N, C-alpha and C positions, 0 to 999 in steps of 0.2 A: 617474894623476891621477884625482881624484874624477869620477864620471860627471856630465855636465852634463845633468840631466833636462830643463831648459827647452829646450835645443837639440835634444835627441832629440824632444821633443814638437813643436817647430816643424817639424823636418824631416819627421817622420812625418805631421804634419797636412798639410803642403804636398804631399808625395808621394801621400798618399791622396786628397786633394782634386783633384789633377791627373789621376788615373787613374779610369776607370770602376770601380765597385765589384767587378764580376765579375773584373776584370783586376788588381786590387790584390793583388799577391802579395809584399808587402814584409815581411820578417821584422824585427821590432823588435830582435832581437839583432844583425842586420846594421847597422841604423841606430846602435845603441849603440856598436858597434865603430868605425864610421866617425867618430862624434862624439868618442870617446875618442882616436882617432888625431889629430884636428885640434886638440884642446883646448890642448896646449902652444903651438901657433902663435897661437891666439887671444890669449894673454897677450902674446906678442911684438908682434903687430899693435897691440893696444890700447895698450901702452906707447909704441910708436913714434908712433902717432897722438896720444896724449896729450901727448907731449913737443914736438910740432910743430903746435900749434893755429893756426887762422886764423879771422878774422871772416867773416861771410857774403859770398859772392861773391868771396872771396880764397883759397879752399881748394884752390889748384891742386896743392899737393904731395899732399894727401890724395886728391884726385880722381885724380891720376896713379897713386898706389899702388893704389887700388881698381880702376881701369881695367886696369892691368897684370896684377893678380891674375886678374881675370875673363878676360882674353885668354889667359893661360897655361892656364886651365881649358877653353879652346875655346868660351867663351861669347861671343856676339855683343855688341859694346860700342858704345854711342853716347855721345859726350861733348859738353860744351858746352851741356847742357840747362839753361836758366835760368842761364846763365853758367858755373857750375862743376859742374853736376849730371852724374851718370853713370847710365846705364841699361844693365843687363846682361840680355840675353834668352837664356834657356836653353830651347831648343825640345825638347820631349819627342818621343817616337816615336809618340804616339797623339793622335788628335783629342780634344778635351774642354775642360773648364774651364781658365781661366787664373788663376794665383795671382800676386799681387804682394807683394814684400817690400820695405820701404823704411826708409831711415835718413836723418837729417840729417847734414851734414858740419861745420857751423859750430860755433865755440866762442864764448865770451862775453868781453866787455872787463872782466875781473876779474883780480886778482893772486892767484896760487896760493901758499899759504903752508903746504903740506903737509910740505915737507922730504923728499919721496920722491926717490930717485935719478933718476926719470924725470919729475920735476915740470917744468912749463912755465916757461921764463924769457923767453918770446917777448914782445916789445914791438912796438907798431905805432901808427900814427896813427888816432885815432877822434874824431870831432867836433872836429877841430883841436887835439887834445892827444895827447901820448904816453901810452899806457896798456898795461898788461900784458894778455895774452890767455891764457885757460885753458879747458880742457874741464871745466867745473864742473857740467854738466848731464847727462852720461852719453852724449853723442853718440859719443865715442871707443869706448865699449863696444858701442854699437849697431852701429857700422860693423864692428868686429871680429867680432861675432856673425854679421852678415849675410855677411861674407867667408867665415866658416866654414860657414855654411849653404849658400852657393853651392858651396863645395868638396865638401861631402857630396852635395848634389843632383846636381852635375855628374858625380860618380863612380858614380851609381846607374844 
């Protein structure tokens, strides 16, 4: 799969920012290999999240997916933050700066007309009316990217 340069840059930046300069011994080739390894799973996660969107404070399925993934990685997880929020805490082996990565989980009250095999057909109540719900703003991709970044960082 094509190298995901943006993800390599993200992971390298986080890893380097979290380690003192003298101790930062992270090979870019190692990060590239780890990113390439997780890339196919990013597509799977993104499509699953895309197909099952939810409006704000109702993203229980997505929150559970993220929390379960982080737990499998051995990352400390806090759930129920601002209703459906998830926090994953990856503790490094050294003292130093803290880096936060974040994504939103919610989708929009819009009808998806893409015709994609993983298109959303979800409907829900919104402002007293039945409406379609879709990830039309990219949060599904952001979530998948951060799940991948967590996997790469947890493996370092």
